[in-house]
N, C-alpha and C positions, 0 to 999 in steps of 0.2 A: 435551651438556647445558649446556656453559658459557654458551651464548647463550640458553638457555631459563630462564625463571623461572616459578615457580609463580604462577598467577593471583592468589592471595591476596597474595603479596609485591608483585606488580605493582600491585594495587589500592592497597595502602598507600602505595607510593612515588609512584604517579601522583597520588593524592589529596593527598598532602602537598606535592608539588612543583608541581602544575599547577592543582588545583582545591580549593576548599572543598567538603566533601561535600555533595551536593545532596539526599540523602535526609533525611528527618526523623530517622531513627535514625542512630547513629554506626556506624562500620565495625569498632569494636574487638571485636565479638563473633565475627568471622570467625576461627576457629581452625583451619580445615581446609577442603578443597575441598567445595563443595556438590554433591551428587549430580546435581542438575538440570542442571549444566553438563558432566557427563561428564568425560572425561580431557583436555580441551583446555587448553593452556597458552599464555600470551602472553609475548613476541611469537612469532608463528609463523614469522618470518624476520628478516632484517636489512636490509630495505628502508627507505627514508626514511619511507614511510607507516606503518610498523609502530609508530612512536612515537605517531602520531595514533590508531591503533587502541587502543593501551594507554591513552592519555588518555581516549578515548571510554568505555572500560570503567570507568575510575575515576569518570567523571562520571555515567554513566547506568546502570551495572551491567548493561550489555548487551554480549555478546560479538559482535564482528565477525569472522567466520571466512571465510578464503579457502582454507583447508585443512579439509576435513570428511570424514566417513565417511557412507555411504548411510543409516545409522540416523538421522543428523541431519535428513535431508530426509524420509525415507519412513516413519518410525515414526508410525503413527496419523494419517497424512494422510487427510483425509476419512473419518474413522472407520475407519481401517486398511483401506480398500478399495483405495486407489490405492497401487500398489507399483512398484518399478523395472520397466521393460518387459523382457520376455525375447524372445529371437529363435529362429528356426529353426536347424537344424544348420549352415546356410550363413552364418548371422549377418547376413542382409540383409532379413529380413521379421519384423515384430513378430507374435508369436503370441498375445499376451494383451492388447495395448493397455496403456495406463498412461502414466506420466510418465518423462521421461528428462532428466537434467542433463548439461551439459558443463562441466567445471571451468575455472577462470580460467587465463589466461596472466598470471603474476604481474607481468609488465612493465607491465600496464595497470591494475592495481588502484588505483594512485594517482588516475588519471583517473576510474575508476569511483566512487571515494569522493567525488571532487569533484562528480560528477553527482548522487549521492545527497544530498550536503550542500546543493547549490544548488537542486535541483528537488524535494526532499522535505523534509528536516529544517528548512530555513529558513522554512517556512510555519507552524511550530508553536512556541509559547512553550516556553522551556526547562523550566519546571516541569511542563508537560504531558508533554513527552518523558520526563522523569525518571520520571513515574508510569505512563506508558502504553506505552513501548517494550517489546517482548517480550524474552525472555531471550537470543535470538540474532538476528543479522542474517547471513544466508548470502550470500556473493558467488559467482556462477557466471558462466560465459560465456553460457550459454543454458539455458532450462528449457522443455520442450515437452510437450504432450500428444500421444501417438503412437497413432493408430488402428491397427487390425489390418491396414489397407490400406497402412500405412507412411506415411500422410500426417501430417505434424507441424504442430501449431498452437502458436504461441508463447503461453505463459500467464504470463509474468513481466513485471513484478513479481507476486509470489505470496505468499500468507499460508498458513503451515502451522501445525502443532500448537503449537509454541512459538517460532516464528520468522517473520521477513519475509525474503523472498528477492529479490535484485536481479540483473538480467542485465547484459550488455555488458562483461564482464571479458575483453576481447580487442581485437584491432586494429580491429574494426568501430566501437569507441567514438570513434575519431578521425574517422570519416566519417558520423556520424549526421545524418540529415536533420532539418529543423525538425519535420516530422510525427512522426518517431520520438521526438524529445525531448519534444514535446507529449504524445504518447501515454504515455511513461514517467512524466512528471509527473502526469498525470491518474490513471493506473492505480495508481501508488504510493500516492496519498492515498485513492483509492477503496477499495483492499483494506485499507489501514490503518484507516480509519474503520469499514469493514464489520466487521473483526475485533473492534474495540472494542465495537461494538453487540452483536455476537453473544456476546461474552464478558461482557456486562453492565457494562462500564466506562463506556459512554455510553448513556444512555437515549434513546429516540425522544421528541422534544418533544411533550408533550400538546397544546399549542396547535396545532401543525402537524397533528396527527392529528384534531383536532376540526373542521377546516375542511371536509373532504370527507365525504360519507356513503358509507361502505364497504359498506353493505348495499343501496345503490341507485346502481349505477355506470353504468346506462344502456347504450345501444348504443355501438359504436366511435365513431360520428360525434358522439355527445353527450358523450363523455368529457372533451374539453378544457373545455367549459362547466362540468363538474363538478369540475374541478381536476386531472385526470389527464393527465400529459404523455406517458406511455407507455401505449398502449391496453391492453397486457396486464398492466400493473402497477396492480392495483386492490385490493390488500390493504394494510394498514398497513405491513407490512415491505417489500413490493416498491415501493410508492409512495414511501416514504422513501428507499430505495436509488436510485430513479430520479431524484429531486431532487438527492441528493448527487452522483450521477454527472454530471448535467447541469451543476451549478454548478462542479465542479472541472475539468470538461472545456472549458467554454465561456466566452469573454470576455463581460462585461456588454454591450458594444456589440452583440453578436450577438442578445442577448435583446430589445433595444429596437428592432432594425431591423424594417422591414416584413416581414410573413410572405410576401407575394406569393402565388404560386399553389401553394405547397407543400401537399400533401394532409394531412388530419388524421392519417393513419396514419404520416406521415413522422417519423422520429426526429431529423431536422435541427432544431436548437434555434433557428434563425433566426426572429425574430419571436415568441418564446414569450409576450411580453407584449402583442403586437399585439391591440387590442380585437376585431379580426375573428376572432382565434383564441381568445383568452381572453375569451370573450363574457360569462362570469359573473364575471370578476375574481378568481376563486378561485386561479388559477395564481400571479398576482402576490402575493396574500395569503399563500399557502403559502410562496412564495419568501422574502418578508419575514420570516415567522415563523422559518424555518430559519436565515436569515442572523443574525437577532437572537439566536436560541438559541445558536449556536456562538460568537458574539462575547461575549454576556453570561455564559454558563455556563462556557465553556472558553477564552475569550480567543483564539479562532481567527477570522481573517478568511477565511471560506470562499471568498468571491468573488475574493479576491486570488490564490488558487490557479488559478482559471479564467482570470484576467487575465494570469497569467504564461504568455504564449502567444507563440510565435515565428511570424511570418508566413512 
């Protein structure tokens, strides 16, 4: 226990030494552990990166955990439907499906934190992160959805009940391809923004929602002219999510390139603003409304996330 300190003591020391408190309220009222954080203490080890994790808690009041218990991940995930996967008696076939986490190799957590900082946190203003980050950030090596056939599908970065979860806490982080880094970057912001909308911390922009007529979406072929970039996304919620995903995934240069022969049903965002595709001009109008909303209301350059793209 010599190397362990209570989170509350850590918070006080870190805030005094490293940061001025970023919350509007002071931290003096913390007289004991808050139940929402469970039994975790910081630092969790004596690595060089542990000091950064302690400082992060002091600044954002968010725990970064590379040691966790199943309850941290699986309690009430997707309304308590998703639980840790179970196996047959031989231990080699999933019998109920579900999600499965692989814990980190602690030797790679420092690089994992660098990836999170550079490809996720750097895209958001400090005051926004102080207000909007969840109670926990969980670090894993991998997190997959496992079907009863045993087929695993990567689902990380992931948003759970009170946390964000990030993968690549293992040797694979040293050999990530550009495509993997781009996917990490896009998915991290996509799940973060989606959780904030679902939690009521970000509203869907009324101007954006006023541009398309959600009661008259037309045929699949007519939907780009009506402002829908994903044929199946024709409700206010799914349409909004489609635009957020397109923007954080795609460089601006791709939007303004010629569409070419790509079919209407293709989710390739090349030429999204091409007049031959955006025949009604509504796609560009909705894009502009969304970009302005995030910049004006939240101080976020949403397109900069999409432009942070490695060829």
